N, C-alpha and C positions, 0 to 999 in steps of 0.2 A: 176533893171537896164535895162534888155533886153526890157521891156515894154515901158519904157521911150525913149530908143533909136528908137524903132519902131515907136513910135508916133511923134518923132522928125524928122523922115525920115533918121536916120543914121543906115547904115547896119554894124552890127557887129555879131560875133558868140560867142558862150559861152566861148571858150578858150580865146578869146580876152578880154572879160570882166573879166574873172578870173585873167588874167595877170594885167590888169588895177587896180583891186581891191587890188591885192597882192602888187603892186608897190606904191600904195597910202596907205598902211597899214590900209586899210578898212575905210578910212576917207571919208565919203559919200560927204561931202562938196567939198573935193578935186576932187574926182571922178566926180561929176556933173559939176565942173568948167572945167575940162579937156575935158569932153565930149562936153560942150558947145563951147569951143574953137575950137575943131576939127570940129564940125558942121558949124562953121562959113565959113570955107573953103572947106569942103568935105561932101560927102554923104556916106563915108564908112571909116572904121578903121579896119585895120588888126592886127593879132596877131604879125607879124613881126615889124610893125610900133611901136606898144607899146613897144616891147622889145628893138628896137633901141632907142627910146626916153628915156627909162630908164637906158641906157648904159652910160658910161662916156662921157663927153662933146666932146671929140675928134671924136667920132663915130657919134654923133648927128648932127654935122655940115653938113653932106652930106644929111640930111634928112629935107626938108622944113617944114613938119608938126610939128616937134619937137619944133621949135622956137615959134610956136603958143601956143601949149597946155601946155607947161612946164612953162609958165609964172608965 
């Protein structure tokens, strides 16, 4: 996953990817889709962004990236 992110120009760290994998229940298709959606609007994804987007919908509303990558 890290190599894919690097090649696509998306900056993430290991803990961010681990949170993403955990939240997607290791579904590689879902993870790749989420990373693709994030990359359309950003060059970086943080651990905090992943955790907010995996939280209840009320908390997600305040974060613009959630609406994109949780489709």
